[in-house]
Rosetta silent file (secondary structure, phi, psi, omega in degrees, C-alpha in Angstrom):
SEQUENCE: MSNTNNTSESQGSQQSSQNSQGSHKAQKSQDSQNSRESRRPRPMEVLREARAQLADLTGMTAETVSSFEQTEEGWSLEVEVLELERVPDTMSLMASYQVELDSEGQLTGYRRVRRYERGRADSRGGR
SCORE:     score description
SCORE:     0.000 S_00000001
   1 L     0.000  135.090 -176.779   76.484   98.977   93.639 S_00000001
   2 L   -94.995  157.925  179.626   76.743  102.234   95.481 S_00000001
   3 L   -85.948  113.935 -176.923   78.434  105.393   94.341 S_00000001
   4 L   -95.303   -4.160  178.799   81.556  105.881   96.491 S_00000001
   5 L   -83.886  132.578  175.017   82.675  109.108   94.843 S_00000001
   6 L   -78.531  134.679  174.858   81.872  112.311   96.708 S_00000001
   7 L   -80.781  161.641  179.653   80.274  114.916   94.580 S_00000001
   8 H   -63.101  -29.166  179.275   81.554  118.454   94.753 S_00000001
   9 H   -67.941  -44.267 -179.279   78.262  119.441   96.385 S_00000001
  10 H   -70.652  -34.107  176.021   78.637  116.958   99.263 S_00000001
  11 H   -64.366  -41.544  179.573   82.301  117.910   99.734 S_00000001
  12 H   -63.304  -39.823  179.765   81.306  121.563   99.966 S_00000001
  13 H   -70.225  -33.625  176.627   78.672  120.859  102.616 S_00000001
  14 H   -65.749  -43.855  179.438   81.172  118.823  104.655 S_00000001
  15 H   -64.735  -40.383  178.616   83.715  121.660  104.555 S_00000001
  16 H   -61.688  -42.530  178.970   81.039  124.181  105.469 S_00000001
  17 H   -64.108  -42.669  179.156   80.015  122.049  108.448 S_00000001
  18 H   -65.455  -42.331  178.758   83.631  121.676  109.606 S_00000001
  19 H   -62.568  -39.972  179.597   84.282  125.422  109.247 S_00000001
  20 H   -64.101  -43.578  179.209   81.147  126.183  111.242 S_00000001
  21 H   -65.366  -41.653  179.796   82.204  123.838  114.055 S_00000001
  22 H   -64.408  -41.822 -179.454   85.729  125.265  114.094 S_00000001
  23 H   -70.795  -32.288  177.262   84.549  128.865  114.252 S_00000001
  24 H   -65.273  -44.037  177.675   82.074  127.975  117.017 S_00000001
  25 H   -63.679  -41.513  179.425   84.872  126.415  119.112 S_00000001
  26 H   -63.619  -39.764  179.469   87.120  129.423  118.483 S_00000001
  27 H   -65.760  -42.333  178.319   84.332  131.799  119.557 S_00000001
  28 H   -62.148  -42.191  179.342   83.720  129.844  122.799 S_00000001
  29 H   -63.660  -42.813  179.412   87.443  129.896  123.561 S_00000001
  30 H   -65.311  -43.335  178.755   87.637  133.652  122.884 S_00000001
  31 H   -61.302  -42.975  179.117   84.561  134.356  125.061 S_00000001
  32 H   -62.393  -43.181  179.481   86.042  132.325  127.922 S_00000001
  33 H   -65.932  -42.092  179.342   89.358  134.170  127.674 S_00000001
  34 H   -63.459  -40.159 -179.241   87.642  137.575  127.543 S_00000001
  35 H   -67.120  -35.515  176.925   85.551  136.826  130.633 S_00000001
  36 H   -67.317  -41.271 -176.842   88.680  135.826  132.600 S_00000001
  37 H   -71.233  -36.312 -174.686   90.534  138.958  131.517 S_00000001
  38 H   -84.625  -19.346 -177.613   87.672  141.364  132.173 S_00000001
  39 L   -82.369  117.542  173.285   86.610  139.974  135.567 S_00000001
  40 L   -82.744  142.962  177.790   88.280  141.703  138.478 S_00000001
  41 L   -66.006  151.084  177.731   88.553  139.591  141.611 S_00000001
  42 L   -73.855  155.326 -178.413   86.188  140.434  144.440 S_00000001
  43 H   -54.333  -42.084 -179.771   87.636  142.181  147.511 S_00000001
  44 H   -66.592  -34.134  176.176   87.320  139.097  149.746 S_00000001
  45 H   -64.656  -41.361  179.652   89.107  137.013  147.110 S_00000001
  46 H   -63.968  -44.726  179.861   91.896  139.587  147.026 S_00000001
  47 H   -60.355  -48.520 -179.158   92.211  139.604  150.836 S_00000001
  48 H   -62.413  -45.041 -177.592   92.405  135.825  151.090 S_00000001
  49 H   -67.065  -38.990  179.310   94.843  135.524  148.201 S_00000001
  50 H   -63.142  -45.209  178.619   97.072  138.339  149.514 S_00000001
  51 H   -61.572  -43.708 -179.214   97.321  136.721  152.955 S_00000001
  52 H   -65.750  -44.026 -179.181   98.117  133.331  151.421 S_00000001
  53 H   -65.655  -41.531  178.777  100.736  134.723  149.025 S_00000001
  54 H   -64.193  -42.649  178.115  102.451  136.758  151.775 S_00000001
  55 H   -62.045  -40.520  178.496  102.522  133.703  154.065 S_00000001
  56 H   -62.941  -40.895 -176.570  104.035  131.598  151.258 S_00000001
  57 H   -75.955  -38.572 -174.694  106.756  134.180  150.606 S_00000001
  58 H   -97.455  -21.983 -175.527  107.675  135.043  154.197 S_00000001
  59 L    78.319    9.369 -179.889  106.864  131.813  156.005 S_00000001
  60 L  -114.470  148.564 -178.218  104.933  133.836  158.602 S_00000001
  61 L   -81.430  127.653  174.482  101.220  133.728  159.330 S_00000001
  62 E   -79.327  121.038 -176.685   99.200  136.788  158.398 S_00000001
  63 E   -89.351  -46.383 -179.175   96.921  137.486  161.358 S_00000001
  64 E  -145.633  161.196  171.586   94.852  140.455  160.205 S_00000001
  65 E  -108.953  114.762 -175.809   94.475  142.956  157.398 S_00000001
  66 E   -96.377  -12.316  179.220   94.455  146.419  158.961 S_00000001
  67 E  -150.872  140.199 -176.972   94.232  148.450  155.757 S_00000001
  68 E  -154.062  126.439  176.275   92.799  147.658  152.333 S_00000001
  69 E  -152.438  151.432  176.260   92.154  149.819  149.280 S_00000001
  70 E   -89.052  135.160  179.543   91.758  149.557  145.533 S_00000001
  71 L  -117.925  176.866  177.464   94.264  151.585  143.523 S_00000001
  72 L   -63.657  -33.704 -178.024   94.662  152.411  139.839 S_00000001
  73 L   -86.907  -18.628 -176.426   97.233  149.609  139.501 S_00000001
  74 E   160.713 -107.890 -175.032   95.370  147.036  141.598 S_00000001
  75 E  -141.363  150.556  176.205   95.188  146.749  145.385 S_00000001
  76 E  -132.597  130.465 -178.327   97.136  147.959  148.419 S_00000001
  77 E  -133.403  154.929  167.448   96.951  146.297  151.844 S_00000001
  78 E  -118.103  122.337 -173.371   98.603  146.521  155.219 S_00000001
  79 E  -117.519  132.471  178.113   98.856  143.094  156.809 S_00000001
  80 E   -92.000  129.085 -173.614   99.717  142.334  160.441 S_00000001
  81 E  -127.416  140.012  172.644  102.036  139.336  160.820 S_00000001
  82 E   -80.840  112.082 -178.845  103.305  137.404  163.850 S_00000001
  83 E   -92.122  -37.958 -177.800  107.101  137.555  163.454 S_00000001
  84 E  -146.305  115.042 -178.828  108.287  136.095  166.763 S_00000001
  85 L   -82.586  131.509  179.076  106.111  134.246  169.242 S_00000001
  86 L  -131.533  164.786  174.775  106.937  134.831  172.928 S_00000001
  87 L  -115.834  126.482   -1.337  105.511  133.945  176.323 S_00000001
  88 L   -71.352  163.412 -175.390  103.463  135.721  177.487 S_00000001
  89 H   -58.395  -28.932 -179.286  101.690  136.341  174.179 S_00000001
  90 H   -66.851  -13.255  178.554  101.568  140.095  174.819 S_00000001
  91 H   -97.748   -0.266  178.120  105.363  140.169  174.351 S_00000001
  92 L   -61.886  146.215  178.467  105.247  138.511  170.896 S_00000001
  93 E   -90.513  126.562  178.659  106.747  140.559  168.089 S_00000001
  94 E  -110.982  162.973  176.367  104.331  141.664  165.369 S_00000001
  95 E  -145.614  147.544  173.197  105.019  143.447  162.099 S_00000001
  96 E  -103.811  129.839  178.175  102.988  145.436  159.587 S_00000001
  97 E  -115.224  131.193  171.694  103.670  144.714  155.936 S_00000001
  98 E   -85.083  122.348 -175.252  102.631  146.949  153.064 S_00000001
  99 E  -120.288  129.805  178.857  101.468  144.589  150.298 S_00000001
 100 E  -112.731  135.491  177.988  100.853  145.591  146.670 S_00000001
 101 E  -128.093  151.960  176.739   98.821  143.477  144.246 S_00000001
 102 E   -79.600 -179.306 -175.776   98.036  143.873  140.559 S_00000001
 103 L   -65.748  -17.834  178.006   94.486  144.166  139.209 S_00000001
 104 L   -92.952   -1.337  178.148   94.183  140.369  139.047 S_00000001
 105 L    90.551   13.125  178.930   95.099  139.974  142.722 S_00000001
 106 L   -91.352  131.729 -178.593   98.659  138.708  142.219 S_00000001
 107 E   -62.325  127.171  179.065  101.234  139.966  144.718 S_00000001
 108 E  -111.012  -15.645  177.968  103.705  142.337  143.055 S_00000001
 109 E  -179.774  157.971  175.575  105.616  143.504  146.116 S_00000001
 110 E  -153.799  157.523  175.268  105.712  143.804  149.885 S_00000001
 111 E  -156.040  147.511  176.872  107.793  145.511  152.573 S_00000001
 112 E   -79.340  128.028 -178.615  107.828  145.648  156.344 S_00000001
 113 E  -105.498  -19.937  173.971  106.788  149.112  157.497 S_00000001
 114 E  -164.880  161.392  179.479  106.951  148.638  161.267 S_00000001
 115 E  -135.830  140.351 -174.997  107.626  146.155  164.031 S_00000001
 116 E  -158.067  162.725  174.343  106.090  146.182  167.524 S_00000001
 117 E   -82.935  138.962 -176.133  105.238  144.098  170.584 S_00000001
 118 L   -54.451  -38.686 -175.279  101.693  142.744  170.518 S_00000001
 119 L   -85.022    1.258 -177.312  100.835  144.177  173.944 S_00000001
 120 L   -94.285  140.637  173.513  102.090  147.726  173.278 S_00000001
 121 L   -73.968  147.333 -178.933   99.915  150.684  172.340 S_00000001
 122 L   -76.993  125.251 -178.490  100.877  152.384  169.104 S_00000001
 123 L   -95.654    5.233 -175.281  102.721  155.664  169.760 S_00000001
 124 L   -98.894   37.476  173.786  102.634  156.827  166.127 S_00000001
 125 L    65.324   49.369  173.866   99.354  158.724  166.205 S_00000001
 126 L    84.564    6.414  178.330   96.839  156.030  165.373 S_00000001
 127 L  -100.245    0.000    0.000   98.851  154.187  162.792 S_00000001
């Protein structure tokens, strides 16, 4: 006949093993969360995500990014968008949007800063 009662020693080793496994899982979870929080997105990731988010919000295709810089709060971009397609293409209406993103690359705001015909030279001194 076998002894089915757990001794206090075997119970203690089982609890120790369970505590060790639980703390190991908690540490892995914490490390994973810290790496996500501390990793800033790469510039190309920010550019792609900014264009996609602006297109989702406005319904217009972002054609190019004409300005891009990292700021203390995150990122700032100027994105050129096709607002109204015309024939010939040089008469299509384009717009520049100032786009602000947080440090994780999430769009926090945008505004149209100018509108122009695709075929026209910029008269605002290189801007």
